[in-house]
Every structure is written in structure tokens, then in C-alpha cells.
C-alpha positions as CSV (number, residue, x, y, z in Angstrom):
1,M,13.5,28.8,-40.2
2,P,16.3,27.1,-41.1
3,E,17.5,23.7,-39.2
4,I,19.9,22.4,-37.3
5,A,21.0,19.4,-37.4
6,I,24.1,17.9,-35.0
7,E,25.7,14.5,-34.4
8,L,25.0,12.5,-31.1
9,T,26.9,9.3,-30.2
10,Y,24.8,6.7,-27.6
11,E,27.7,6.8,-26.0
12,K,27.6,11.4,-25.5
13,I,23.6,10.4,-24.8
14,I,24.5,8.1,-21.6
15,E,27.4,10.3,-20.2
16,A,25.4,13.5,-20.9
17,A,22.1,11.6,-19.1
18,S,24.7,10.4,-16.4
19,K,25.5,14.2,-15.0
20,L,22.2,14.7,-14.4
21,S,20.8,14.8,-10.8
22,E,18.0,11.9,-9.7
23,D,15.1,14.3,-10.1
24,D,16.3,14.7,-13.7
25,K,16.7,11.1,-14.2
26,E,13.5,10.4,-13.0
27,R,11.7,12.9,-15.1
28,L,13.1,11.8,-18.2
29,F,13.2,7.8,-17.5
30,F,8.9,8.5,-17.4
31,F,9.5,11.5,-20.1
32,L,10.8,8.4,-22.6
33,N,8.5,5.7,-21.2
34,K,5.0,6.9,-21.6
35,D,3.5,3.2,-20.2
36,Y,5.0,3.8,-16.6
37,A,4.4,7.0,-16.2
38,K,0.2,6.1,-16.8
39,A,0.8,3.0,-14.8
40,L,2.3,5.7,-11.9
41,D,-0.5,8.0,-12.4
42,E,-3.0,5.3,-12.4
43,M,-1.4,4.0,-9.2
44,R,-1.2,7.5,-7.5
45,K,-4.7,8.2,-8.1
46,E,-5.7,4.4,-6.5
47,A,-3.7,5.1,-3.4
48,W,-5.1,8.9,-3.4
49,K,-8.7,7.3,-3.4
50,S,-8.4,4.6,-0.7
51,H,-6.9,7.6,1.5
52,Q,-9.6,9.1,0.6
53,Q,-11.9,6.5,2.2
54,G,-10.0,5.6,4.9
55,E,-8.1,3.1,3.8
56,S,-4.8,4.1,4.5
57,V,-2.1,4.0,7.3
58,Q,-0.1,6.3,8.9
59,L,4.4,5.5,8.0
60,R,5.0,5.9,11.9
61,D,2.2,2.5,11.7
62,L,4.4,0.4,9.1
63,T,7.9,0.5,11.5
């Protein structure tokens, strides 16, 4: 299969990223930063575990 090469400047990449939706920017961030994605997943698992053990609070109770 032939290869296709294009040149992208840093500025063009930043410009393209700035046009993404907030959700897509978040997905891109975690795709590029695997350590943050892993840490967030661990936090999610710990929060779910606490919730299942009855250690969580209702959002309405936080106000």
C-alpha cells in the first residue's frame, strides 16, 4: 500500500483542535495523555466502589 505524507505545522494542529467540541477536546486530551486517562479511570472505579458500599452522598446534600 502506498504511503501518503502531508506536512502539518504545530499551528495548524492547534487551529484544528480549537474547532473541536468540548467533548472531542476532552477525548483528545485523554487519548494523548494516557497517564491522566488511567488516573481518571482509577478515580472512577474508586468512586463507584465507594458508592456501592454506601459511602457516597447525594448531590442535593452537597448544597
